[in-house]
N, C-alpha and C positions, 0 to 999 in steps of 0.2 A: 444518897441524901442532900438535897439543895435548898438552901434557906435565902430568900431575896426580900429585900423592902423594895416596894415599887411607890410611885408618888405620879398622880394624875392631877392634870390642870389645864387640858386644852381648851375651856370654854368658860363654865360656869361653876364647877365643882372642884374645890380642891379636899384631895383624899389622898389617904397614905393606906399602905397594905403591907402584912409580912405572911409570907407564903413558906410551908414548910412541905416538901414534895415527899417526904416518909411518910407523914401523917396525914398528907392530903387536905390541910388546914390552913382557911385564910381568914385573918382578921381584918377588919377594914374599918377606918375611921373618916369620916367625910363633914364636911361642911362646906352647902351650897349656897350660891350667890343667888340673892332673891332682888330683882330690881323691882322699885318702887311703882313703876308704870313701862308699858311699852315691851321692848324685845332687849337683849341682852347689850350693855353698853361696854365697847372693849377698855375704856379708862376705868371705868368703876369693877369691871370685872377682874381688872390687873390690881386694883387695890385691895379687893379681895381677898386674891391669891396672896399677894404680900402678905396680909395680915393674918390668913389662915394656914397657910402651907407649914410653918413653922409649928404650929400648934398641933395639926392633925401627925406630924411626923413624929412629933414628941411623944404624943399619946401613945402611937404604936409602937414605938422604942421601949417606953415604958411597960407595956403588957410584954414585950419581947425580953426584956431583963427579967422578970419574973417568971419568966418560963427556961429562957436560955442562958440568961447571965449576961456577961459585958457582950454588946453588939458588935464589937470589933473583932471577937472570935467566935460568935455565933453566926454570924451572915458571910455568906457567901459573895453576894453583888448586890447593886443599886442600880433597879429599872426606873426610867421614867418614860414619859409619854412625849416623845420627839415630834410627833405632829399627826395628821394635821390638827389646826386648831390657833385660835387668835394669836398672834403674834407674842403682844406683851406676856400674856398668860404663860406661854410656852416658855418665854425666856425667864421669867421667877421658877417656874419648876425646874427647869434646866440646871438654873445658878444653884439651886438648892440640891439637886442631885450631883452636880460635879463637887460642891464642898462635902458632903457626907462620903463621897467616893473617895475624896483625897483624905477627909479625917480619920475614917475606918480603914483605909489602906487596901480597899476592894475594887473588883473592877466595876464600870461602867456598863450599862445596856442602855441603848436607845430603843425604844418600841413604837410602833405605829399603831396608833390608837386605835383605827379602824379593823386591823388585821387584829388585834387584842379582844374587839368584840365578837369577834367570829372565833378565834381560835378559844375563848373562855367554853363558847359553846361545843366544840369539837372536843375540848378536854372532859369537861363534865357529862356529855353524853357517852363517850366512847366510841363515836362513830370514827369510821376508818378515813374515807373521804367524801363528806357529804358536800352536796351544794348550799351555800350560805347566803341567807338572805340579810342585809345590815337594813334596819328602819330606824334612822337615827333623826335626830335634830338638822344636820347640815349636810347629810348623806342618804341616798337610796340607792342600793345598787346590790345587785346578785351576783356571786363568783364561785371559784370552782377552782382547785388546785391544778396545775398542770406543769411538768418540766420546771420545777423549780420556785415557781411563783404562783400568786392567786390572778386568775384571770378574771377580768371582768366580763362577762355574761350578758349584762344588762344594767342600766343605771337611769337616773334621773337626766334629763337635758335640760333642766333649769334650776330647779331650787331644791334642796334636800325635804323631806316628807314632814318633818317635825317644824321645819322653818314654815312650810306651806301653810300648816293647820295654825300656828302662830300669827301668820299674817291674817288669816282671816279672823282669829279672837282680838288680834289688836284693833281689827277695823269694828267689830263691835264693841271694844272698849272695856274686856276683859285682860288681867294681868298674866303676865308667863308665869309658867309654861300655860301653853293653851291647850295641849293636847288632853290632858285628863278632864277639862272644861268641857271639850267637844264629846267626849266620851260619855261625860255625864246629861248632857242634854241630849244626846241622841237616843238614850233609853226613853226618852219621853214623847219623842217625835215619828212624823210618819216619813216614808222616803218620798222624795221629789226628786226629778230627774233633773242632772246635774252632766257637766261633758266627762267624757271617759276616752283616754289618750293612751292606748297602748301601740306603739311602732316597734314588732317585732318582738325585740328583747328590751327594748327601751321604754320609758313613759316620760310625761308632762304633767306639772301640777299648775302651770301657770293658769291654764284655762279655765281648770275647774274652780280654782281659788276667784279668779275675776267674777265668773258665773254666782258663785257663791256669795259674794259681796253684794253682787246686782240684787240678787234674789233676795237678802236680808233687807237691802235699801228698799226694795219694791212692797214688803211688808210681809213677805213669808215667813212664818212663824220660826224663832230662832231655832228650836227645838229640831223643825221638821228641815231646815237646812244642814242643821249638823249631822243627823240622819243620813240624807243625801250624798254628804261630804264624805261622813267616814265609810259607807258602803261602797263608794266608788272609788276611793283612794285606795283602800285596804283590797278591794276586789283586783284592783290594776297591780298591785304587788303580788297578791296570791297566783294570778294569772301567770305574770311572768315567771314566778318560782316553780309553776308547773311547765312551763316551756321550758325552764332549764333542765329540768328535771328529764323530760322528753329528750330535749336535745341530746345530751350527756348520756342519758341511760342510768342515771345516779338512783339509788332508794333510799337517800337519806338526806334530810333536811334539817338546818340548823339556822335558828332566830337568833340576833342580836340586837343593840340598840336599843335606847331609851323608851321608841315610840313602840317596841316589842312589848313593854308591859300592859299595852290596851289590850284587853280580854276580847275585843271582835277581831281585832286582826289575828290574835292565837288563834281562836276557835275557827277562823276561816282556813288556817294554813292546818291544823289540826284535820279537819274535815277533807280539804283537798288530799293531804296524804293519806289518807284512811280509804279514799276512794279508790287510790292509786295501788294500794298495799306499800306504800314508803313509809318508812319510819320518820317521826318527826319530834323535836326537842327544842326547847326554849329553856335557859338557865332560870333560876329564879330572881326576883326583881333586884334584889341587890349588885348581881352581875349586868344587869340589862343598862341600868342609867350609868352616866359616866362614874367609873370607880376605880380605884388603883388595885383593887384584887385582881382584875386581867390583867393589868400590866405586872402585876408581881409574877402571875403565872407563865404567862409568855415570855418576860423577862429569865424567868427560871429555865425554860426549855432553850431559847437563845443562849443562856450563861454555858448550860450542859454542852451545845453544841460548838462552843469557843467562838461565839457571835458577841463580840463586846467592842467596845469605842475607846478609842484613846480620850482624853478630857480636850486635849487639843482640836481633835476632831469630832466635836459632839454637839457642832450647833444645832438650834432647833429648824424644822422643816416644817411651815405652815401649810405647803401645800402638796405635802407628803402624801401620794396615790399609795394604794393596798396593792398595786401590780407593780408599782416600782421597788418593792421589798423582796432581796432574794431570801428565802425560805430554808434556811440552813437546817433547820432542826425536822424536818420532814422530808421522805425520800418515797420512791416507788411508787405508790399508789394513785395514779391522775383519776380524776372525777370522770373522765369520759373516756366508758369502753363500748366496742361496737355491741351492739343489741341486734339479735338473730332475727331474720323475717321468720314469721309464721303465719298460719292462717286467719288471726284474729289480732291486728296493731292496734296499740292503743297510743297517739299521741296525746298532746296537749288539751285539745278541745274534744275529740271524738274519736271513735272506733272504727276500725274498717273490716267489714267480713268480704272476702273473697270467695266468689262463686267463678269460677274457670277464669275466664277473662275479663270478668267483670269484678269492680269494687263498691260493695256498697257500704258508703259512709254516713254515719250516724252523729250528728254534732251534739254531744252529750249537754243535758242539764247538770248546772252546777249548783248541788245544795250548799255550796258556802257564798253564792252570791244572791243576792235581794230576788226574789221572783221576777218582779217588772224590770228589772235591768237585765235577769239572765234571759228571758224571753224575747226581749228587743234586740239583743245581741247575737243571740243565735239566729234569730230570724233575717237581720241585717246581713251577717257574715254568711248564712248559707245563699241567699241573694246575690251577694257580690263574688262570692266564689264563682257560682254558677255563670255569671255574666261573664266575668274577666278571664276565667278559663278558657270559655271559647272566643272571646276576642283575643285574647294571645296567639290562640288557634289559627284564626284568620290571618295574623301577621306573619306567621311560619315559623313561631315559636312551639316546639315539642311540647305539648299537654296532653292529656287523655280527654278523649270525648264525653261529652256530658251526653248521658242517655236520659237520665230523669232528675227531677228537683223537686223538693217539697220544704218552702223556706219557713212555713210554720211549723212543721214538725221536725226541720233539722236534718233533712234527708237527701241525700244525693246519689245516683249512680252513674259511677265513671267506666271508661276503660280501664283495663288494669294495666299499667306501664312499668317495664324498667325491672330489673332482677333485684336492686337493692338500693337503698340511700346513699348518696352521694357521700354522707358524713362516714359510711362504713367502706366505702371504696374511694376514699379522697387522692387525686391526682391533677397534675395541671390541666391537662384536657377538660375534665370534667370543670375545673373552676372558671377556665378561660369560656365554656359554654355558657355557663350561667352569665358571665360578664356580656356574653353577647346577647344572650336573649333579655337580660334587664334594661340594656340600652334600646333595644327594639321596641321594648313596653313603653319606657319613657318616651320615645320618638312618638309613640302614639298617645301619649297624655295620659297614662296611670300606673300607678306603683304596683308591685306585689304585696308588698306592706310587711312580710314574713320571710324573706328570702333567707333562710337557714341551709345547712347543708342537710338538713331532715327533711326537707321541702324540696329537693332536688332528686330523681331518681334516674339510674344510669343502667345502662345495657339493656337485656330484653330481646324481642325478635329481632330488633332493627338493628343489631349489634352496637354500638359504642354512641350512640345517641343521649343525651343526658335533656331531661324532661322537668319543666318546671309544675309544680302542684300546690294545691293548698293557699289560693289567692283569698282566703276568706278575710285577710285584713288589708285587702288593695281597696284602691278608690282612684277616682279620675280627678287629675290635676295640673296644672301646667307651672308648678311652682318647683324651681330647680331645687329649693331648700329639700323638698319630697323625695325627689331623685337621690340626692347624697344621702338622705336618711336610710332610702333602701339600699345602697351601697354600705353604710354604714353598719347595718344590722346585718348583714352579711359578713362582713370583716369581723365583728364581735363575735359572731357564731363560728367563724374559723379560727379566728386566736385562740378560743378557747376548747378547741376540739382537735386541732392539727399538731403534730410533732414539727412539720417544716413549715408553719405558719407564714414564715416572711415571704419566701419563696413563693408561696402561694397567693400570698396577698399582692406581691407585684404581678403577678399573672393575669390575675383577675382585674386587675386597674388596668392594666396595660390592653386586654381584649376591650375591655369596656369605652375606652378612649378610640380603639380602632372603630368600633361600631356605633358610638355615641357622642355625646355632649361632653366633651372635657371640662365645661365649667363646672359639672356634676362632681367631678374628682377634686376641683378647687374648692368647691365648696364644703366637701367631705372634710379635708382639711382644717375649715374653720368650726366645723362642728365637732371634731375632735377636740379642737380647744376649750369647748364647754363643758369637758365631762368635771365633774368636782374635783377641787382642788388641783388643776393645772397649772 
């Protein structure tokens, strides 16, 4: 039995909670900061924390006294949100947690706020090793557990999903938070076309936000803009989540973060998981918005694993990334396991039926996407896949022969190549081949778009060849940034699925430098620095 007091205050919500592991009960007291206009102002948010934290903590302790008696005897630890977040807010919470730890004479636990969002979903769902989508104000990323850490399988390349929505609503003149207002107005609107940017396992919101503001300024009804905005943004998150399930072979998905309270996002993810035969779970709303309940629950797991922090070493970490956390409370079950080949393979977008040495690929209609968006994506990606697969082959990159294509119906017929996905037979040779192949494509002025170990095939009649497949997200470009993003997508997927990732990443980059423009690797380093909370 473990009882932990949790304190949360990363940005806008001052919160305290008490978790009892024996009864699996969580009591939460919160006081949210509401700016008069615009977004969160750090100084005002910190002033709110300074006033609200003592009150919410005392309220929870009073409730605990009625049930358990003296807190110094009833509590096992004090847990606090150590980061990421707004520095002045975090420091106030850290100071309160240290004072309580000292006065109650109990250990202190420093919790990563983003990992807490994910762990509360795993805890409440009972899932073993799910893929985790976090959709919160300052973040959007997909994670999976492997080798003692949560690996970032995909993430936003610019702004968090909640902040992106808030930027549009501030432009319109609505108060914070903007997400619920977008959701309400979208119900009354008609879909309008806006940018849709998925780059393998990553995504970007800056283009769609600019387009949404421009559409509103041009007189498009705000309800219609909200509808298009919501449909595209959440479809992007759902698509990348499905790619993560396909890449890892996982059959469980949990959702976390404040934006996860949106009914449309949850319905998209439920629909996608139902189509795949995967299990989906989203905690109740009190665990989705910023709250101390998730801090207390993860704090208890960390305390039980002996993962505490001395007061002198407990400085807050405003840039605390989830993949920096040593996961001491879990072991064993990695999210990525090999998936056996069979006669009908389902990827993230399509199913493939094998007929001798031919592969009949059908790009599936996705019920979670708006019909107009779905039809446009299927047609565009089918056409790109056929064109770029053939183009790469002409350059000498091993790819399947394209026998037939029907863009409108999303159908292609290919030569069947390889014995297995590279993901299921990872070695340095195959990874080096991918580096060479991508360099050749980039030299010719186009990107693969989704070069993951699932989209490379190895073996077959030609022995040790490594083939690139599934160019559906590819496009022509002469921008070194786009070439670097291709490398980033492959490396992110490799890090999330390989036990010996560092050695394989080095081999991949060395091979790319040998065959291509080393500036793309230099640009890759710059891209890596854009990840949230670097």
